N, C-alpha and C positions, 0 to 999 in steps of 0.2 A: 503494501499499500504506499503511496506517495504522502510523503510530508512534505507540509509545506512550512519552510524553514521561517519560522517568525519569534523564535525564541527569544529572550533577553539577549542573547549574545550566542551566535552559532560560528566556530570555527571549522570551515570546511577544510576537507581533505584537499591536498593539491600538492603538485609535484615539488615543487619549492617551498621551502619553509619563509618564515618572514625575515629571516636575517640573511637572504641572497641578495646580490647585487641587484641593484636597480635595472643596469643595462641587460640583466636576463629577462625580465618580465617582458611578457606579449601576450595578451588576451583580448578577447571582444565579449562586450555584452550587449544586450537589447534594452533599450529604453522606450517605455510605454508611457504617456500621460494624458489625463483628460479624455478619457475614455468614453464617459458619461453613457453608460448603458442604459439603455430605455428612453435616451432622450431624442434620437432619431432612430427611424425606420432601419436605417444602414449601419447603425454604430454596434450590433450586436454581431452583423456580417462583417465588418473592419475588424473587431477583436478577433472573431474566431480566424479568421482568414490570418491576422498578423501571428496569431500563435502557429498556424500551419507553416506560414514562411519560415518563424524562427526556428521550429523543431526541423525543417529541411537543410537549414544551415549548419554545417559543421564546425564552423569558425565562432558560434556561440556559444561561451560557456553558461551564462545563467542571465536572468531578464528581471528588469526593475519596473515597476509600474508606480508611479510618484502622484499617485492621489486622484480626486474624484473620477473613480473607477466606476461610479454609478450616479444617476441624475438625481436622486430624491434621496438615497440611502433608507430607502424602504427594504422590509424585510425581504419581499418577494424577489427584488431586485439584486439582493446579496446570495440568495440561494440559488439563481440563475447565473450568476458571476461565479459562484463556485463549483458549478456545474460545468460552467465553460472553461474554468482555469483547470479541471481536471486533465485537459487535451495537452497540457504542456508534458512534455518528455524532458525538459531540463528543470534545474530549480528556479524559481522565480519569489521575487520578494515584493509584498505590497504596501502600502501605507496608505491611510486615509486623505482626502481632502476635504473643503468646505461641504461639498454638496455630498459627500458621503457622510455628512454627522450633523449639518442644520437641517434639512427640511425631512426629518425624520419621524415616523409615528413611532417609533422602538425607542426614542429617546439617547439616540446616540449610540445604543449597547450592543446591536446586533454584530456589527463589523467586528468586535473584539472576541466576543461569541462564536462566531462561526470561522474567523480566520486566525484566531487565538490571541492576537497582541496586534496594538497599533503602531508597534516598531521593531525593528531588526538593526541586528549587528550581525555582520558576514565578513571573513576573511578569505581573500582569494591571492594569491601569489605574494603574499606579505602586504598588501592593500587593505585598509579595512575601510568596509561600507557601512556606514551608521545613517540609518532612514528613522524620522519619528514622526507620529502623527499631529494632524495641524486641525485648526478649529476655524472660526470660534465656536464655543456651545451656544452662543446667542446668534440667532440667524439674522443677518442682514447686520451683524456687527463686523468691525473692521476685521481684518486678518489677525490670528492670533495663535499661538500654540499654545496648548493646554499647559496649567502650572506642572501637572505630572509629568507631562512630557518633558517640560525643561528639567525637572530633577532627574530623571530616569537619563537625558541626554548628558548632562554632566555627571554622574557617576560613571557611564562608560566613558566618556570621553577622558577621566581621571584615571581609568582604568588600563588606559591605550599606553603601551610603552612610547616614551617621548619620541622617538625617531620614526616610529612607524606612519607612513602617509596614511592619511584619512580622506576621505570622498564623501561630504554630507549630502544627504536627499532628503528635500521636504516638497512640499506640494507646493508652496509660497515661495516666491521670490524672498531674498533675504535683504530686505530694502527697509526704508521708513515706512511705507505703507502697512509693514508687519508692525502689529502695537509693541511687541518685545524682542525686534530684531537685533537690539543690542545685546540683550542677556546672551544669544544665540552665539552671536559673533564672538562676546567675550570668552564664552566655553570653548568654542573650537580653536580659537589663537592660544589656549593653553596649551595645546598638541599641533602636532605637524599636520595641520591642514591643507590639502593641496587644491582641492576644487568642491563647488555646491553645486548641486541639479536640483532643477524645480521645476513645474508646470503653471498651471493656473492662467496664463495669457494665450497658451494655444499657439504661439510662433515660436520658432528657432531665435535664438537672440543671446549674445555674448554681453556681460555686464561685469561690474566691478563691485563686490562685497566689502567694502572697506579693506581694501589691500588683497581680497582672497577672489580668484579668479572664480567666476560664477557663470552659470548656463542656464537658460529656459528653453526647454523642449516641446516640441510641436505637440497637439493634441493629435490621436489617432485617427480619427473622426477625418473623413472625407471631404464633406461640405460640398463644394461644387465641383470637386475633382472626381473623376471616374472611380478612384478607388483610395483608401485613407493610406496612411503609413506611419512611420516611427523613428527613431536615431539609433543609428548602431556606433557601440562607443569604442574605440581601440585604442589599448594603452601599450605602447611599443617603446620599452626603456626609460625614459623620462618624458615623453611625448603622450599626451592625451587627445586623439583626434575623432571629431562627430562629422558623421556621414547621416544624411536623411537616407531613409529604404523608403522606397515607395513599393508597396505590398507585391511581391512577385513580380515585378516590373523591372525596376533598376536599383542598384546603389548609387546615390549622386555622390560627387566630388566632395572632397572634405570642404566643410562650411565654419569650422571652429576648430582652433587648435590651441591646448593649455600646455606650457610648457614647465612641469613639476620642478620647484625650486627647493633646494637644500635648507634647512631652517635658516642658517645664518643669512640666508639673501632675503629674508622677509625683514622689510622696512616698513614699519607703523607709523601713522601720522595720527594727529588728533582728529578725531571724528565727533560728528555732533552725537550729542545725547540728551534725551527728555530735559525741557528749560521748565523749571518751576518759577520763574521770575516773576510771572504774573501776581502771584500771592502777595509781593512785595508791595504791588500798586494798591491792594486791598488790606493794609493791616490790620485792619478791625474785624476782619472775619479769620477767626483761628477755630482748630481742632482740639476740642475739648476732651476726646479720649478717640484712640487710635489701634485698629490691631490688623492683623495680616495673618487668613487663613491659608491653609498648607495646601490647596487645591482652588480652582475656579469657582464663582458665583455668576450663575447663569439666570437666578431667579429673582422676583423681587420679594424684598422682607415685609413683614407686618409687623404694625406696635399697637399697643392697648395698655394705656396708661405708664407704668415703668418699665413693662416687658415689652422686648423688641425680639423678632423670631426671624430667622433667615437659615436657609438650606445650602448645601453646596452639591458640587458635582461627583463628590466622593459618598453622597446618599446621607450626609450627616443633616440633623437638626440642630439649630444651635439656640438656645436661649441664653438671651443677655439682660443685663440690668440696664435700660436704657439711659441712665443717667449718668453711670460709670463705664459701661462698655464691660462689665465683669460677667464671666459665664454662671448664669445660674444653674444650668443642666444641658446635656447632649442626647442626643437619641440617633442610633446608628441604623438606618433601613439597608436591606439588602441590593440596593443598586442606585443609579444615579438620580440626584433630584433635580428637576426643572419647574416645580412646582411651587408659587407663592402659597403659604401658609395660611389658613384663619384661624384668628383668636375668638375665642368664647369664653364666657366668664368662668368656665372650669375647664375646656378643652383646647386645644390646638390640634387643628385638623389639615392634615399635608397627604400627599398623594406622591408616590415613588415609582420609578422605571422597575422596580420588582414586583410591579403590579396591584400593590396594596394601598389603599385608602386607609389611613392611621386617624386613631384619635389618641393624643398624649395628653395625660395629665398635665395642666397649666402649672401647676407647681414643681410637681417631680418629674416630669417628663417620662415617666412610665406608660405603657401601652394600657389603654382602657378598652379598647376594642379595635379590630382591623377587619377590612372587608375585601375579599380577594376578587379582582375581576380578571385573572389569568391573562394580563396582555399588559405591558409598559404602559405606565399613564404620564402625561407631560401636562395634563390640565390642572387648573387652578379651582380649588373648592370656594364655594359660599355658603354660609348657613343661614338661615330665617327661618323665624316662629320653629324651631325644632327640628328642623331640615336640612339635612345637608344634600346641596346639589352639586353635580361636577360631571363633566363631560370626559372622553377615553379616546384611545386610538384605534378602536374596533368597531366604529361605527354605533357605538352606544350611549346614551344617557341616562346618569344614574341618579335616583332621589334614594335617600338612606336615613334612618332614625337616628337623630343625634344621639340620644342616649344609650343604644347598644349597637348601632350600625346594621341592623337586619334592613332588608330592601324592602321599601316602598312600592317603587316600579321601577321598570327599566324602557327607555324609548328605543327601538330599535330603527335602523335604517338610513342613519345619518351619514350623509355623503363626504369623507374626508375627516382626519383626525383633527383633536379639540387640544388646545393649548391655552385658551383664555379662561377668562373668570366670568360667570354668567351673571347678568343683571336680572334682578327678580322684582316683580310688582305683587299686587294681592291676587292675581290670577293666573300668571303665566311666568316660565322662565325663558331667558332669550340668549342665544350662543350662535356665535360663528364657527365655521370651521375653515380647515384648508381643502376644503374640496369645492371653493368657491360660494359657498353657501350661510344664509344667516335664517336661523330657524325661532320659532315663537311653540312653546310646548306648554300643554296644560300642566299645573304645578299640580293636580289631585289624580287626574286617571294617567300622565305620561303621554297623552296622546298629542302629535303633532298639529297646531292649529294653522299654522301659515308658513310659509319659505320663500326665501329670495334666492336667487342664484344671478350673479354678477355676469355669468356667462361669457366669462374671458380666460376660465382654467385656474388651475392651482394656484401659479403665480400671482394672481388678481382676487385675492380672496381675504374676505375680513376676519381671517384666521388669529392674528395676534391682538389688537385691540380689544380692552375691556369694554363691553357695551354698557351702555347707563341708561336709566328710566328718568326723566326729569320732567318736571312741570312746565307748562306755558300757558300764556293768558291772552285770549283773543276775545275781543268783543265783550268784555268783563266775565268770561267764562275761562275756568281754569281746568285743564285736561293735561294728559302725560303723554311724553313722545319718546320712542326709544331711538338712542343714537349710537351708531358705529361707524369708524372708520375702516375703510377696506384698502387693501395694497393697490389696487387701480386707482387710487388718488381721489377718490370719492367718498365726503361725508356724508351719509345719510340720517335722514330722521323718517320713522315709519311711527305708522299708527299702531298701537300696541295689539288692538283687536282682530285688525283686519290685513295688517303690512302694507297697506296703502303707503305709497311715499309721499311724506309732506313735503318735505324738501331735499333738495341733494347738490353738493357744490364740490368742485374739484378746484377751486381759485386758490387754495393755499397751498395746492400741489404737497398735502401731507400724504404720509403712507400708514402707519400706524399707531403714532404717538400722539393722544389728545390729552388735554387738562381744562378744567373745569374751575370756576370761579366757587369760593364756599357757598354760595346762593343759588348755584346753579344757572344763572341768568348768562354768563359770558362763557362762551367756548374758545380755547385755544389749540390753534393745530402748529405742530412742528413741522416746517415743511423739509422735503428732501434737500433741500439746495440751503440757502443762509438766509432763510424766513421764518420769521414767526409771526402767524397771524391770529388777530382776535375778531370773534364775530358774537353778535348779540342774538340768543337763540330763546329768549323768554316770551316772545311772542307765536311762535309756531313757524319762523322763517329764519332764513339766514340772512343777518345785515352786517357784512364788513366794519367792522370798526378803527381797525389799524393794521399795518403791516410792519413789523420791524427787521432790519439787515442785522445779521449775526455775523461774528468775524470766525467765520470758519466756510470753507466751501461747499462741504455736503455734508449731510447727517440723517443717516437710514435707519440706525438702531430704534427699535420698538418701545426703548422705556417710556413709561408713563409719567409725564409732568405733575410737579406737586405744585399746588398754589396757596398763597394767602390773599388776603383783601388787597395787599398792596405790591406783591411780587408772583411771578410766574416762574419756577425752575426749571430750567434748560438743561437736560442731560446731552451729553457729546460723546463721539466716538473714541477721542483719547484723553477722557479724563477729567474735563475742564467743566464745572458747572457754573453755568450764568444766571443771575438771578435778573430779572427784567421786569422791570415798572410794569405794573398793570394798566397804567393810563398811556402807556404805548411809547413814553418818553426816552426808552431806552435801557441800558444796560444799569443796573446800580452797584452790582460789584460781581467778580469772578475769582473762582478759586479752584485752584487745580491740585486733584485728588492723588491720581496715579497718571500712568501713559495707557492705561486701558480703558475700555468703554466703561460708562456708568450703566449698571444693570439695574439700580435702585434707588428711589427717592422716597424719605418719608418724613412728613413735620413732626417734630418730639416736643411741641412746647414751644411756645413763645422764642423768636429767635433763634430756634434750634431745627436742624435739618440734619438725618442719618442719611447717608452715602455710602452706596456699594459700588464696588466694581469689579470688571470680570475677572482681575488677577489676584481676587480674594480680599481684597483690601475694605475695611469696614470702619467709617469713621463718622463722629458726630459734629458738625458744625455749628459754631455759635455766629452769628450776625447781627450787627445792627440794626435796632427798630427804626 
């Protein structure tokens, strides 16, 4: 039986040992990237024919697949990929890319389960190949290598002999578009790094990674060509050559060459590192407490009084004292968590990718009950009138008794997986999915009342935005509206009972992030570029109030905005929190927490806000009123 060599460090049998002279090395490996299985009808054929082509080439020793091997990271895609890769008659090594972990109903868990690991270390003819997984776990967040992968990479590099040549592989280019590029570069430069390989951009290109020769490889997809392709990489002595191979057709001339240099020939200069100088501009904003988790934080936190609860991608629920950040208790589930917890007077409700919905004791963190859905859950729960409402990744929506977790009802047949928190009124519960659908479900029976389809497919879904039910007044009468923002850039207001659209607007060009004034009359939309828009929604219509430009080029993260009467807090992709005045007059203050995407904002009392970032930073800011 073939073994997929993805263990922590696999030392291959080779004819020549690590100590051999570099001039004696001569081997070729195939390099595939951005396969995107299930994206186009021809993607599977391009992969299958690539494997046949590689198997027929006696010069190829092994193959590297550098991420985005699937389109959505769905479980069915991974099983199809596993079946296709069985056709390899030579060793292969693969790592995940952002498409393999971000758009996933299985909560980024199935890649590791099926392929055993998200990283590899492989020695061949004295050269060490190290590949680690990519993120971010936050969908639409900036490129990011997960914290656990950074720690693994550091341990492997430290264990590598100082003179042994290293070739590093990641899905992303190692540049400033990657939120933690500097950590990767600093780790690699501690040893004899010779080259970096990556994908993501779908084209062949050479670049410089702070003095390290680096290469981006083409996608295996054919696009407008008759057939797809990949790269053949040959090491001869101290020369690394890159040839583009058109499947079963031709091997093109060398398009890039890297000359491996001895350690003493490496000359480093001073390179850019994250700049926190903006904090000196607003000295009145200060961090009252701060902690750093050992892994990523991809979900939003919850606060109730002095209790702050958050989760991480190691599957741990953390309860903190909101005043000083000290840990009150922790509970470890069986897999990653991407769900925001919900705090009740006695319990904390949270879901996990281990398939369970947990009710934890608010004071002790012990399990009071848990409900098994038999499928990873990334959805966020809501609790009202003694009932837990939560979506799932298996086309179901659940209603559970808060007291003991017994099932009230299940609504079946929902299209697409659910990650957001439902909105609830007296009669119905509302939820969007990553199947481009938005549903209203009867609270008592679990029957679907109405549904809305964006009709633009999965990428344009109301799947991430938390819907809200808010009042409006028209002609002296007060009624309610259901509001949700979809990734087709439209924010829509629905009639709660019928699903009739009251109004819809794409003026603000928002994607998934909304905020609302404390009185519910003003809505704030974070645009995907450099704008924040405020609109009056208190009369059942969308009336633009102001639009403010922000000091960044783009902002795609889905993190919810937080508000007070005076300020609206804007999360950004690289760790800067902007406080914008609610009268539209501009930024009141800014503060950089880390160089990673802000994943959660929670008001923590007058003049205080708790902020979390993807890299595991949790801090409480105090600001002037």
